[in-house]
VMD Tcl script that draws the C-alpha trace (Angstrom):
set ca {
  {-44.94 -16.39 -26.27}
  {-48.48 -15.48 -25.25}
  {-49.83 -12.02 -26.06}
  {-50.01 -11.39 -22.31}
  {-46.24 -11.40 -22.10}
  {-45.30 -9.84 -25.43}
  {-43.43 -6.56 -25.11}
  {-42.75 -4.90 -28.42}
  {-41.23 -1.65 -29.63}
  {-44.29 0.60 -29.49}
  {-43.68 4.13 -30.84}
  {-47.30 5.18 -30.33}
  {-47.82 3.59 -26.90}
  {-48.81 5.60 -23.85}
  {-48.05 4.60 -20.28}
  {-49.66 5.09 -16.90}
  {-47.45 8.18 -16.32}
  {-48.66 9.90 -19.47}
  {-49.18 13.57 -18.66}
  {-46.25 13.77 -16.23}
  {-43.55 16.17 -17.47}
  {-40.04 15.84 -16.03}
  {-37.21 18.35 -16.41}
  {-34.02 16.34 -16.02}
  {-30.98 18.54 -15.41}
  {-28.93 15.68 -13.98}
  {-25.71 14.20 -15.35}
  {-24.22 10.73 -15.44}
  {-25.92 7.57 -14.26}
  {-28.25 7.95 -11.26}
  {-30.50 10.59 -12.80}
  {-30.57 8.83 -16.15}
  {-31.64 5.56 -14.51}
  {-34.37 7.40 -12.61}
  {-35.79 9.14 -15.67}
  {-35.36 6.10 -17.90}
  {-37.73 4.13 -15.67}
  {-40.27 6.95 -15.48}
  {-39.98 7.51 -19.22}
  {-40.62 3.81 -19.89}
  {-43.99 4.20 -18.17}
  {-45.05 7.21 -20.19}
  {-43.64 10.31 -18.49}
  {-42.40 13.03 -20.83}
  {-38.73 13.38 -19.94}
  {-37.01 16.54 -21.13}
  {-33.30 15.88 -20.80}
  {-31.57 19.25 -20.41}
  {-28.03 18.80 -21.71}
  {-24.99 21.10 -21.74}
  {-23.41 21.99 -25.10}
  {-21.01 19.04 -24.84}
  {-23.90 16.69 -24.08}
  {-24.61 14.49 -21.08}
  {-21.50 12.67 -19.86}
  {-23.11 9.33 -20.73}
  {-22.65 10.21 -24.41}
  {-18.88 9.98 -23.91}
  {-19.02 6.40 -22.56}
  {-18.62 4.55 -25.83}
  {-17.93 1.00 -26.95}
  {-16.39 0.61 -30.40}
  {-17.27 4.26 -30.98}
  {-20.96 3.74 -30.22}
  {-22.76 5.60 -27.39}
  {-24.21 2.42 -25.90}
  {-24.79 3.85 -22.42}
  {-26.63 6.83 -23.83}
  {-28.68 4.77 -26.27}
  {-29.91 2.48 -23.49}
  {-30.55 4.96 -20.68}
  {-31.78 7.90 -22.76}
  {-34.55 5.99 -24.49}
  {-37.99 7.58 -24.24}
  {-36.45 11.03 -23.64}
  {-36.27 14.37 -25.41}
  {-33.08 16.43 -25.62}
  {-33.02 20.16 -24.91}
  {-29.48 21.50 -25.19}
  {-28.86 24.72 -23.23}
  {-25.81 26.53 -21.97}
  {-26.93 26.94 -18.36}
  {-23.99 29.25 -17.67}
  {-25.99 31.87 -19.54}
  {-28.78 33.55 -17.51}
  {-31.03 33.40 -20.56}
  {-30.89 29.59 -20.51}
  {-31.79 29.55 -16.82}
  {-34.69 31.86 -17.63}
  {-35.94 29.26 -20.14}
  {-35.83 26.60 -17.41}
  {-37.92 28.86 -15.18}
  {-40.38 29.30 -18.04}
  {-40.71 25.50 -18.34}
  {-41.21 24.90 -14.62}
  {-44.96 25.73 -14.56}
  {-45.65 22.87 -16.99}
  {-43.52 20.33 -15.10}
  {-44.38 18.01 -12.24}
  {-40.82 16.91 -11.43}
  {-37.38 18.52 -11.73}
  {-34.20 16.50 -11.22}
  {-30.68 17.86 -10.79}
  {-27.30 16.48 -9.75}
  {-25.11 19.55 -9.41}
  {-22.86 19.96 -6.39}
  {-24.94 21.36 -3.50}
  {-25.32 25.11 -3.89}
  {-24.83 25.27 -7.65}
  {-28.55 25.28 -8.42}
  {-28.93 28.26 -6.09}
  {-26.13 30.13 -7.86}
  {-27.96 29.63 -11.15}
  {-31.01 31.39 -9.76}
  {-32.91 28.09 -9.69}
  {-33.06 27.47 -5.95}
  {-35.85 25.20 -4.68}
  {-37.49 28.22 -3.07}
  {-37.53 30.06 -6.39}
  {-38.80 27.03 -8.30}
  {-41.55 26.29 -5.77}
  {-42.61 29.92 -5.89}
  {-43.20 29.44 -9.62}
  {-44.83 26.01 -9.25}
  {-45.89 25.12 -5.68}
  {-46.68 21.53 -6.75}
  {-43.22 20.82 -8.18}
  {-41.26 17.81 -6.89}
  {-37.53 18.63 -6.89}
  {-35.13 15.68 -6.67}
  {-31.58 16.68 -5.77}
  {-29.03 13.94 -6.49}
  {-25.59 14.26 -4.94}
  {-22.85 12.09 -3.50}
  {-23.21 12.96 0.17}
  {-26.41 14.96 0.53}
  {-27.36 18.61 0.57}
  {-25.96 19.19 4.06}
  {-23.46 17.68 6.48}
  {-19.67 17.97 6.70}
  {-19.08 16.18 3.37}
  {-21.72 17.94 1.28}
  {-19.14 19.74 -0.87}
  {-16.92 16.71 -1.45}
  {-16.90 15.12 -4.91}
  {-19.44 12.34 -4.81}
  {-18.82 9.88 -7.62}
  {-20.20 6.37 -7.11}
  {-16.74 4.84 -6.67}
  {-16.07 6.96 -3.61}
  {-19.50 6.20 -2.16}
  {-19.13 2.47 -2.76}
  {-16.04 2.62 -0.59}
  {-17.38 4.93 2.11}
  {-20.77 3.19 2.43}
  {-19.28 -0.01 3.81}
  {-20.00 -1.99 0.66}
  {-16.42 -2.50 -0.52}
  {-15.27 -3.47 2.98}
  {-17.52 -6.56 2.95}
  {-17.07 -7.40 -0.73}
  {-14.34 -9.79 -1.87}
  {-12.12 -12.29 -0.10}
  {-10.63 -11.96 3.38}
  {-7.00 -12.33 2.27}
  {-7.22 -9.68 -0.44}
  {-8.11 -6.01 -0.85}
  {-11.73 -4.79 -0.66}
  {-13.44 -5.02 -4.03}
  {-15.34 -2.17 -5.65}
  {-18.27 -3.25 -7.86}
  {-17.56 -3.58 -11.60}
  {-20.66 -1.54 -12.42}
  {-22.42 1.63 -11.28}
  {-23.93 0.19 -8.12}
  {-24.33 3.31 -5.98}
  {-25.75 5.31 -8.88}
  {-28.11 2.56 -9.99}
  {-29.55 2.00 -6.52}
  {-29.94 5.74 -5.95}
  {-31.74 6.03 -9.28}
  {-34.20 3.30 -8.34}
  {-34.78 4.85 -4.91}
  {-35.37 8.09 -6.77}
  {-38.18 6.51 -8.78}
  {-39.92 5.59 -5.53}
  {-39.30 9.04 -4.08}
  {-40.77 10.72 -7.13}
  {-43.91 8.58 -6.99}
  {-44.34 9.11 -3.23}
  {-43.97 12.87 -3.55}
  {-46.28 13.02 -6.56}
  {-48.93 11.05 -4.71}
  {-48.79 13.60 -1.89}
  {-49.52 16.32 -4.44}
  {-52.09 14.53 -6.57}
  {-54.01 12.45 -4.01}
  {-53.52 14.21 -0.71}
  {-53.63 17.74 -2.08}
  {-50.23 18.49 -0.61}
  {-47.50 20.77 -1.84}
  {-44.42 20.08 -3.87}
  {-41.23 19.39 -1.99}
  {-37.50 18.74 -2.18}
  {-36.17 15.17 -2.20}
  {-32.59 15.00 -0.88}
  {-31.17 11.94 -2.68}
  {-27.47 11.25 -2.04}
  {-25.79 8.16 -3.44}
  {-24.61 7.26 0.07}
  {-27.93 6.75 1.87}
  {-29.61 4.19 -0.45}
  {-26.50 2.02 -0.76}
  {-25.99 1.96 3.01}
  {-29.68 1.15 3.46}
  {-29.49 -2.14 1.50}
  {-26.39 -3.52 3.22}
  {-28.51 -5.42 5.78}
  {-28.51 -4.51 9.50}
  {-24.76 -3.85 9.69}
  {-25.03 -1.22 12.41}
  {-27.32 -3.34 14.60}
  {-25.17 -6.42 14.15}
  {-22.03 -4.53 15.08}
  {-23.59 -2.99 18.16}
  {-24.84 -6.38 19.34}
  {-21.70 -8.38 18.63}
  {-18.87 -5.85 18.54}
  {-17.70 -7.64 15.41}
  {-17.22 -6.22 11.91}
  {-18.67 -8.31 9.09}
  {-15.72 -9.96 7.34}
  {-15.16 -10.42 3.63}
  {-16.16 -14.00 2.85}
  {-16.01 -14.16 -0.93}
  {-19.14 -15.93 -2.18}
  {-19.91 -17.48 1.19}
  {-22.57 -16.15 3.53}
  {-22.11 -15.33 7.20}
  {-25.74 -16.31 7.81}
  {-26.14 -19.71 6.19}
  {-24.15 -22.62 4.78}
  {-23.69 -24.05 2.27}
  {-23.64 -21.05 -0.01}
  {-20.90 -20.57 -2.55}
  {-19.73 -20.53 -6.15}
  {-18.29 -23.90 -7.14}
  {-16.03 -24.74 -10.07}
  {-17.20 -27.38 -12.55}
  {-15.15 -29.81 -14.64}
  {-15.40 -27.56 -17.72}
  {-14.02 -24.53 -15.88}
  {-17.43 -22.88 -15.56}
  {-19.09 -22.20 -12.21}
  {-22.41 -22.79 -10.49}
  {-23.99 -21.00 -7.55}
  {-25.55 -23.18 -4.87}
  {-27.48 -22.36 -1.72}
  {-28.77 -24.50 1.14}
  {-30.18 -21.65 3.18}
  {-32.93 -23.74 4.77}
  {-32.41 -26.99 6.66}
  {-34.54 -29.16 4.37}
  {-32.64 -27.92 1.31}
  {-29.31 -28.86 2.86}
  {-30.59 -32.30 3.79}
  {-31.84 -32.76 0.22}
  {-28.39 -31.74 -1.03}
  {-26.63 -34.27 1.21}
  {-28.87 -37.06 -0.04}
  {-28.36 -36.00 -3.67}
  {-24.57 -36.26 -3.45}
  {-24.82 -39.68 -1.81}
  {-23.91 -38.48 1.68}
  {-27.04 -38.83 3.83}
  {-24.70 -39.50 6.75}
  {-23.82 -35.79 6.79}
  {-27.34 -34.94 7.98}
  {-26.48 -36.28 11.46}
  {-22.78 -35.45 11.31}
  {-22.14 -33.13 14.31}
  {-20.12 -30.83 12.05}
  {-23.07 -30.24 9.71}
  {-26.21 -31.07 11.71}
  {-27.42 -27.47 12.05}
  {-26.78 -24.25 10.20}
  {-24.64 -22.99 13.07}
  {-22.58 -26.21 12.89}
  {-22.11 -25.81 9.16}
  {-20.97 -22.21 9.50}
  {-18.30 -23.30 11.97}
  {-17.08 -26.03 9.60}
  {-17.69 -24.30 6.28}
  {-14.24 -25.13 4.88}
  {-14.84 -28.86 5.31}
  {-18.39 -28.55 3.97}
  {-17.30 -26.69 0.84}
  {-14.56 -29.22 0.22}
  {-17.10 -32.06 0.16}
  {-19.59 -30.26 -2.05}
  {-16.89 -28.80 -4.28}
  {-15.34 -32.22 -4.92}
  {-18.69 -33.58 -6.08}
  {-19.42 -30.64 -8.36}
  {-15.91 -30.67 -9.83}
  {-16.63 -34.05 -11.44}
  {-19.36 -32.67 -13.70}
  {-19.74 -29.86 -16.23}
  {-21.84 -26.81 -15.50}
  {-24.78 -28.13 -17.54}
  {-24.53 -31.56 -15.93}
  {-24.48 -30.09 -12.44}
  {-27.48 -27.88 -13.10}
  {-29.47 -30.78 -14.54}
  {-28.45 -33.14 -11.71}
  {-29.27 -30.83 -8.83}
  {-32.45 -29.46 -10.40}
  {-33.71 -33.04 -10.67}
  {-32.93 -33.42 -6.98}
  {-34.76 -30.13 -6.28}
  {-31.65 -28.49 -4.88}
  {-31.26 -24.73 -5.32}
  {-28.55 -24.29 -7.94}
  {-27.94 -22.12 -10.97}
  {-25.26 -21.47 -13.58}
  {-22.97 -18.46 -13.22}
  {-23.36 -16.82 -16.60}
  {-21.34 -14.34 -18.58}
  {-23.10 -11.94 -20.97}
  {-23.15 -14.22 -24.06}
  {-24.66 -17.02 -21.97}
  {-27.31 -14.71 -20.56}
  {-28.30 -13.55 -24.02}
  {-28.52 -17.15 -25.27}
  {-30.45 -18.54 -22.30}
  {-33.90 -19.87 -23.31}
  {-35.63 -18.39 -20.25}
  {-34.12 -14.97 -20.91}
  {-35.18 -15.23 -24.55}
  {-38.71 -16.36 -23.69}
  {-39.13 -13.55 -21.18}
  {-37.59 -11.02 -23.60}
  {-35.26 -9.75 -20.91}
  {-32.90 -8.60 -23.66}
  {-34.47 -7.42 -26.88}
  {-33.35 -5.72 -30.06}
  {-34.57 -2.29 -31.10}
  {-33.97 -0.36 -34.33}
  {-30.72 1.60 -34.33}
  {-29.06 3.65 -37.05}
  {-25.50 2.57 -36.20}
  {-25.98 -1.05 -35.11}
  {-29.07 -1.98 -37.09}
  {-30.46 -3.69 -34.01}
  {-29.50 -2.52 -30.51}
  {-29.92 -5.05 -27.68}
  {-31.02 -3.51 -24.38}
  {-32.87 -4.47 -21.25}
  {-36.64 -4.44 -21.48}
  {-38.97 -2.42 -19.28}
  {-38.66 -3.28 -15.59}
  {-40.84 -3.83 -13.60}
  {-43.32 -5.73 -15.76}
  {-46.87 -4.51 -15.23}
  {-49.37 -6.76 -16.97}
  {-52.26 -4.31 -16.74}
  {-50.51 -1.06 -17.67}
  {-47.16 -2.12 -19.10}
  {-44.39 0.28 -19.93}
  {-42.85 0.41 -23.38}
  {-39.88 1.65 -25.36}
  {-41.48 4.24 -27.60}
  {-38.56 6.30 -28.87}
  {-34.82 5.87 -29.25}
  {-32.29 8.03 -27.42}
  {-32.34 11.55 -28.88}
  {-29.65 13.40 -30.76}
  {-28.13 16.33 -28.89}
  {-30.67 19.16 -28.92}
  {-33.03 17.17 -31.13}
  {-36.14 18.58 -29.45}
  {-35.05 22.19 -28.94}
  {-37.64 23.62 -31.29}
  {-40.46 21.34 -30.18}
  {-39.99 22.13 -26.49}
  {-39.30 25.86 -26.74}
  {-42.00 26.46 -29.30}
  {-44.36 25.41 -26.54}
  {-43.22 28.52 -24.67}
  {-44.22 30.66 -27.62}
  {-40.70 31.24 -29.00}
  {-40.67 32.03 -32.71}
  {-38.18 30.72 -35.25}
  {-36.43 34.09 -35.17}
  {-36.16 33.97 -31.37}
  {-34.78 30.43 -31.52}
  {-32.24 31.42 -34.17}
  {-31.17 34.38 -32.03}
  {-30.65 32.11 -28.99}
  {-28.63 29.70 -31.09}
  {-26.51 32.52 -32.50}
  {-25.84 33.79 -28.96}
  {-24.66 30.34 -27.83}
  {-27.58 29.82 -25.44}
  {-29.15 27.04 -27.50}
  {-27.18 24.19 -29.08}
  {-27.82 21.17 -31.24}
  {-25.66 18.32 -32.38}
}
mol new
graphics top color blue
foreach p $ca { graphics top sphere $p radius 0.5 }
foreach p [lrange $ca 0 end-1] q [lrange $ca 1 end] { graphics top cylinder $p $q radius 0.2 }
display resetview
C-alpha cells in the first residue's frame, strides 16, 4: 500500500478538529456514533457516564465490551452521578471550555437537572447543544420512549423492507441511531461554522431519530400523493428498475446484480447468450421489465444458478455487467480489496490482543483522521478533566466519598 493510503494507529496524531471540546452526556448508539466520528478527526470528547457506565458497555460478545471498544475510541471518560446537584454543577463549570454539548435524555430531563439550553447558553453563548431523542423536543409524541426499533417501524422503513407475503422486517442493526448520529455530525459542523466563521451565536440542534431516517427513504410522500399507491415490499427487487435482485449461485452463496441503465441490461442479455431479449416486448424497456419482472428474474436466475459465486462474479465482471458477491462478515474481512483499503484493521487491546474495528470514515487524504486512543475505562479521566477546573486531590477524594464521582 502506498504511504498516501496508509492509516495507522497514531497515539500522538492530531486532527483537523483539534481544539474542539465536546461534552457528551448521551447514552446508547446515536450519540456515540456522532462523537466517535468527531473524535476520530481530533475533537476532545469527554464522555460523561453514569456510575453504571454508558449502556454500550453492557452490550458484550463473549464477555468483551466490543460495542464500547469500537465506538468509544478517541474519548475520555468522566463518571458522574448526575442525580446529585454537585455533579450538575461540575458540568456547568466545564461548559465555558466546550464548543459542543450532546445529550439524549427524554425531553425535559435536562431542564430538571438545571442544565436547560437557556442556562447553558447563558454560561457559554457560543455553545452548540445537540439534543438527541426518539421523536423530537416537541410534538404529541415527544414524551414517548424513542428507541431505534420503534422509530424504524414508525418511520415507514419497516413497511417497505422485506417480502410482500411476509411481515415487515426491522433492520438487524442500529439503523435509526446510526443515521441520526451521522446527521448529527453534519449538524455539529454546520452550527460550529455559524459560530466560528459567521460570528453567530450558539444554538440548539433538535435531532430526533425519526427525522433523519424518514429523510433518506426517497420521495415516499411525493410518490404517494401523485399515485395514491403505497410502496410495496419487494424483497431485493426495486420498484424503479429491473433487473435488480439477489440471485442464488450453485454453491448456495448469493450475488447482487443490477441493470439499472438500459445499456447495462443489454450487455447482460448478450452476456448470458440471450441477445434476443433486447427486442423482446416483455423486456425492451425498463417499464416493460418491471411489468414482467418474475419472468426476467427466472431467466437470469437460471443462468446464475449454474455457476458458483466466484464464477459468476468473474464471468459478469469480464462482461462489464454490474455484479457483486453478497458477503458475510468472514468474507468481508478476507476480501483483498477490503484488506488493501484497510477497511477493517487491528488495534492493540488488553483483552483480545488485537481488536478489529472499522477505520476512520470518511477518508480525508489531506487531513486524515486517526485512532489515537482506545476506549477508556469507566472514570479513567476524572482527575485529568476535573483538575482542569482547579479541583485539588482532597476535593476529588471528597466528591468520590460522597458518591458524586465514580471510577471503574
